[in-house]
C-alpha positions as CSV (number, residue, x, y, z in Angstrom):
1,M,27.9,9.3,-7.2
2,I,24.2,9.6,-6.8
3,D,24.0,6.9,-4.2
4,T,26.4,9.0,-1.8
5,K,24.4,12.0,-2.1
6,Y,21.1,10.0,-1.8
7,P,22.0,6.7,0.0
8,W,18.4,5.3,-0.1
9,L,19.0,5.0,-4.0
10,K,22.0,2.7,-3.4
11,P,20.1,-0.5,-4.0
12,A,18.5,0.7,-7.3
13,V,21.9,1.8,-8.7
14,D,23.7,-1.6,-7.6
15,N,20.9,-3.6,-9.1
16,H,20.8,-1.8,-12.6
17,T,23.9,-2.6,-14.4
18,I,24.4,-1.8,-18.1
19,E,24.5,-5.4,-19.0
20,K,21.1,-6.2,-17.3
21,F,19.3,-2.9,-17.7
22,P,15.6,-3.4,-18.9
23,S,14.3,-1.8,-22.1
24,C,11.7,-0.1,-20.1
25,L,12.2,1.0,-16.5
26,L,9.2,2.2,-14.5
27,I,10.3,4.0,-11.3
28,E,7.4,4.6,-8.9
29,G,7.4,6.4,-5.5
30,E,6.3,9.4,-3.5
31,S,7.5,12.8,-4.6
32,G,10.8,13.9,-3.0
33,L,12.7,10.6,-3.3
34,G,15.1,11.6,-6.0
35,K,13.3,9.6,-8.8
36,S,14.1,12.0,-11.4
37,K,17.7,12.4,-10.3
38,L,17.9,8.6,-10.7
39,A,16.4,8.6,-14.1
40,H,18.9,11.4,-15.0
41,Y,21.8,9.3,-13.7
42,F,20.5,6.1,-15.6
43,A,20.2,7.9,-18.7
44,K,23.7,9.4,-18.7
45,K,25.0,5.9,-17.6
46,L,23.4,4.2,-20.6
47,L,24.6,6.8,-23.1
48,C,28.3,7.0,-21.7
49,I,30.7,5.7,-24.1
50,E,33.5,4.7,-21.8
51,E,32.3,2.5,-19.0
52,D,29.5,1.1,-16.5
53,Q,29.0,4.5,-15.0
54,P,28.9,8.1,-16.4
55,C,32.7,8.9,-17.0
56,G,31.9,12.6,-17.3
57,H,34.6,13.3,-20.0
58,C,33.6,11.3,-23.1
59,N,31.7,13.0,-26.0
60,S,28.3,11.5,-24.9
61,C,28.6,12.7,-21.3
62,S,29.6,16.2,-22.6
63,Y,26.7,16.3,-25.0
64,F,24.4,15.1,-22.1
65,E,25.6,17.8,-19.6
66,A,25.2,20.4,-22.2
67,G,21.7,19.4,-22.9
68,S,22.2,18.7,-26.5
69,H,22.7,14.9,-26.6
70,P,21.3,13.7,-30.1
71,D,20.4,10.4,-28.6
72,Y,18.6,11.6,-25.6
73,C,15.0,13.1,-25.1
74,F,12.7,13.9,-22.3
75,L,9.1,14.9,-21.6
76,S,7.7,16.3,-18.4
77,I,4.5,17.8,-17.4
78,D,5.2,21.3,-18.7
79,E,8.2,20.9,-21.1
80,S,10.3,18.7,-23.4
81,S,14.0,18.5,-24.6
82,S,15.1,20.3,-27.7
83,S,15.8,17.1,-29.5
84,L,12.0,16.5,-29.6
85,L,11.2,20.2,-30.5
86,A,13.5,19.9,-33.5
87,S,12.0,16.7,-34.9
88,S,8.4,17.3,-34.3
89,K,5.7,19.4,-36.3
90,S,3.6,19.8,-33.0
91,K,3.4,23.1,-31.0
92,N,5.7,23.3,-28.3
93,D,3.2,23.3,-25.6
94,S,1.8,19.9,-26.9
95,L,5.1,18.1,-26.4
96,V,4.6,17.3,-22.7
97,S,4.0,14.0,-20.9
98,K,0.3,14.6,-20.5
99,K,-0.6,14.9,-24.1
100,I,-0.5,12.3,-26.7
101,E,1.4,14.5,-29.2
102,G,4.3,14.3,-26.8
103,I,4.2,10.6,-26.5
104,R,4.0,10.4,-30.2
105,A,7.0,12.7,-30.8
106,L,8.9,10.5,-28.3
107,N,8.0,7.4,-30.2
108,Q,9.3,8.9,-33.4
109,F,12.4,9.9,-31.8
110,M,13.0,6.4,-30.5
111,S,12.6,5.0,-33.9
112,L,15.6,6.9,-35.3
113,T,19.1,5.7,-35.6
114,N,21.5,6.3,-32.9
115,S,24.3,9.0,-33.5
116,V,26.8,9.6,-30.8
117,S,26.1,6.8,-28.5
118,S,25.5,3.1,-29.1
119,K,22.2,3.6,-27.3
120,R,19.1,5.9,-27.4
121,V,17.3,7.0,-24.3
122,G,13.9,8.6,-23.8
123,V,12.7,9.7,-20.2
124,I,9.1,10.4,-19.5
125,Y,9.0,12.6,-16.2
126,D,5.5,13.1,-14.5
127,A,4.5,9.9,-16.3
128,H,1.5,9.5,-13.9
129,V,-0.3,12.3,-15.8
130,M,-0.6,10.4,-19.1
131,N,-4.1,9.7,-19.9
132,I,-5.4,6.5,-21.6
133,N,-4.8,7.5,-25.1
134,A,-1.1,8.6,-24.2
135,Q,-0.4,5.3,-22.6
136,N,-1.8,3.3,-25.4
137,A,0.5,5.3,-27.8
138,L,3.4,4.5,-25.7
139,L,2.4,0.8,-25.4
140,K,2.9,0.4,-29.1
141,T,6.5,1.4,-29.1
142,L,7.1,-0.6,-25.9
143,E,5.8,-3.8,-27.8
144,E,8.3,-3.1,-30.5
145,L,11.2,-1.4,-28.7
146,P,14.5,-2.2,-30.6
147,E,17.6,-3.4,-29.1
148,N,19.8,-0.7,-27.4
149,K,16.6,1.7,-27.1
150,F,15.6,2.4,-23.6
151,I,12.7,4.2,-22.0
152,L,12.4,5.4,-18.5
153,L,9.0,6.2,-16.8
154,I,9.0,8.3,-13.5
155,S,5.7,8.3,-11.5
156,N,4.6,9.9,-8.3
157,K,1.8,7.4,-8.1
158,R,1.9,3.7,-7.6
159,R,0.0,1.2,-9.7
160,N,-1.2,4.2,-12.1
161,F,-0.8,2.7,-15.4
162,L,-2.4,0.0,-17.7
163,P,-1.7,-3.6,-17.0
164,T,-0.1,-3.9,-20.3
165,I,2.3,-1.1,-19.4
166,Y,3.4,-3.0,-16.2
167,S,3.8,-6.1,-18.1
168,R,6.3,-4.6,-20.5
169,S,8.1,-2.7,-17.9
170,H,10.6,-3.5,-15.2
171,L,9.0,-2.0,-12.0
172,L,11.4,-0.2,-9.6
173,S,9.6,1.0,-6.5
174,I,11.5,3.5,-4.3
175,Q,10.4,3.6,-0.8
176,N,10.7,6.3,1.9
177,P,13.9,5.9,4.1
178,S,13.2,5.2,7.7
179,S,13.1,7.9,10.2
180,A,16.7,7.2,11.4
181,E,18.0,7.1,7.8
182,I,16.3,10.5,7.2
183,D,17.7,12.1,10.4
184,Q,21.1,11.0,9.5
185,W,20.6,12.4,6.0
186,L,19.5,15.7,7.3
187,S,22.4,15.9,9.6
188,D,24.7,15.1,6.5
189,Q,23.3,18.0,4.6
190,G,24.1,20.3,7.5
191,F,20.6,20.6,8.8
192,I,21.5,19.7,12.4
193,E,18.5,21.6,14.0
194,H,15.9,19.6,12.2
195,S,14.8,15.9,12.4
196,S,12.2,13.8,10.8
197,L,9.8,14.4,13.9
198,N,9.6,18.1,12.8
199,F,7.7,17.1,9.5
200,A,4.6,15.1,8.6
201,P,5.1,11.4,9.1
202,D,5.1,10.6,5.3
203,S,7.3,13.5,4.3
204,T,10.2,12.6,2.1
205,P,13.8,13.8,2.2
206,L,13.8,16.1,-0.6
207,I,10.6,17.8,0.4
208,M,12.0,18.2,3.8
209,E,15.1,20.0,2.3
210,Q,13.0,22.0,0.2
211,L,10.8,23.5,3.1
212,I,14.1,23.9,5.2
213,N,15.6,26.0,2.4
214,K,12.4,28.2,2.0
215,N,12.2,28.7,5.7
216,L,9.0,26.8,5.9
217,A,10.0,24.0,8.1
218,M,8.3,25.6,11.0
219,N,5.0,25.8,9.5
220,Y,4.1,22.2,10.0
221,Q,5.1,22.3,13.7
222,E,3.1,25.5,14.3
223,L,0.0,24.3,12.6
224,T,0.3,20.9,14.3
225,N,0.9,22.4,17.8
226,A,-2.1,24.8,17.4
227,L,-4.5,22.1,16.2
228,D,-3.2,19.7,18.9
229,S,-3.6,22.4,21.5
230,Y,-7.2,23.0,20.4
231,C,-8.0,19.3,20.5
232,I,-6.9,18.8,23.9
233,G,-8.7,22.1,25.2
234,K,-5.5,24.4,25.8
235,I,-7.0,27.0,23.4
236,D,-10.5,27.7,22.4
237,T,-12.2,28.1,19.2
238,F,-11.7,31.8,19.0
239,D,-8.0,31.6,19.4
240,L,-7.6,28.8,16.8
241,I,-9.7,30.8,14.2
242,K,-7.6,33.9,15.0
243,F,-4.4,31.8,14.6
244,F,-5.6,30.7,11.1
245,K,-6.7,34.0,10.1
246,E,-3.2,35.4,10.9
247,L,-1.4,32.9,8.8
248,N,0.2,33.9,5.4
249,L,-1.4,31.1,3.7
250,S,-4.3,30.8,1.1
251,L,-7.5,29.3,2.3
252,D,-6.6,26.3,0.0
253,E,-3.5,25.8,1.9
254,K,-4.9,26.1,5.4
255,V,-7.6,23.5,4.3
256,D,-4.5,21.3,3.4
257,A,-3.0,21.7,6.7
258,I,-6.2,20.7,8.6
259,I,-6.4,17.6,6.3
260,L,-2.8,16.7,6.9
261,F,-3.3,17.0,10.6
262,L,-6.3,14.8,10.5
263,K,-4.6,12.1,8.3
264,N,-1.7,12.0,10.8
265,C,-4.3,11.6,13.7
266,L,-5.8,8.8,11.6
267,G,-2.6,7.1,10.8
268,I,-1.5,7.1,14.6
269,T,-5.0,5.9,15.6
270,T,-4.8,2.9,13.2
271,D,-1.3,2.2,14.0
272,F,-0.2,3.0,10.4
273,Y,2.0,5.8,11.7
274,K,4.1,5.8,14.9
275,A,3.2,8.2,17.8
276,N,4.3,11.6,17.4
277,P,5.3,13.8,20.5
278,M,3.7,16.8,18.7
279,I,0.1,15.0,18.6
280,S,-0.7,14.2,22.1
281,S,-4.4,14.7,21.5
282,V,-4.9,11.1,20.0
283,N,-3.9,9.9,23.4
284,S,-6.5,11.8,25.3
285,A,-9.5,11.0,23.2
286,S,-11.3,7.8,22.0
287,L,-11.3,8.6,18.3
288,D,-13.5,7.1,15.6
289,S,-11.5,6.3,12.6
290,R,-14.5,6.3,10.4
291,S,-15.6,9.7,11.6
292,I,-12.0,11.2,11.0
293,S,-12.2,9.7,7.5
294,E,-15.4,11.1,6.7
295,L,-14.2,14.5,7.9
296,I,-11.3,14.4,5.6
297,E,-13.5,13.3,2.6
298,E,-15.7,16.3,3.5
299,M,-12.9,18.8,3.5
300,I,-11.5,17.3,0.2
301,Q,-14.8,18.0,-1.5
302,F,-14.8,21.6,0.2
303,K,-11.5,22.0,-1.7
304,V,-13.0,20.9,-4.8
305,D,-16.0,23.4,-4.4
306,L,-13.4,26.1,-3.5
307,N,-11.7,25.7,-7.0
308,K,-15.2,26.3,-8.4
309,V,-16.4,29.0,-6.3
310,P,-13.3,31.0,-5.0
311,S,-15.5,33.4,-3.3
312,L,-16.4,31.1,-0.7
313,N,-16.4,32.7,2.8
314,E,-13.0,31.6,4.6
315,Q,-14.1,32.3,8.1
316,I,-17.4,30.4,7.7
317,G,-15.7,27.4,6.1
318,L,-13.0,27.1,8.6
319,S,-15.2,27.6,11.6
320,H,-17.4,24.9,10.3
321,F,-14.6,22.3,10.2
322,I,-13.1,23.5,13.3
323,F,-16.2,22.8,15.2
324,K,-16.4,19.3,13.6
325,I,-12.8,18.5,14.8
326,Q,-13.9,19.7,18.4
327,A,-16.7,17.2,18.2
328,L,-14.3,14.5,17.4
329,F,-11.8,15.1,20.2
330,R,-14.2,16.3,23.1
């Protein structure tokens, strides 16, 4: 069962039975909470012929697992199901969740008669990338969605859609588990050497798992320790610049790391995050939250400029922001 593998999804599973399942379910939450896995489970559950949960052995479940269910379709940010490709005249690269052609193809699919199952299900992954035109196209179908037709929207952003989309959808908001719940989950997965304290405060379980499997879990700790040591005067500017220069990361990723550190400091300073033992610098300085916010905004703008002008000098850019961090903390 999905709620055994991802226990924080158990309330969502328990509260959405076949008898009371909404015609449009909008699942919102941060990346790394298993929302797509939950939508996959719900779709298989709705289409299953036998019972109130995927039985795994009926014709519907077999078609679904084979990726060829005639009553199921999906769109994501970069691909779509074969059922949409077969029934649409649009080019393959147009049938994605961010383009209106993809939404129109899904609308057309939902209007067809059911085949194997008594229900028909369409899932839009990465629904947060839909533009206004795509949302309006989807809205027309939501307004006239026939009985036994279901649409699931998966979004990594909250409150991202037209008010009329929300008014015709049932909102399911997935929250990040507590630190204790994440620690238990990491232990259950066999990651006994890791805890939630080893990651950024707002990290989600599946993002942590991904970083661990890619041997990148130590990156956050090393970067945080280096920046914190600099802020309390344990290392000087030359040492910090040298540390960043030797990192096997792009300039964009290095800027992201500094932004994340500043966001964590801001969160701890404003009591939005709990104190983190890896960030002792917030305890030894009287930090101005407005100044931190302004520096974060400046660095975000630098990232935008970096995408426009990739040749921007790395050392000059990093040095500029490192000196500004020094001014904040000392």
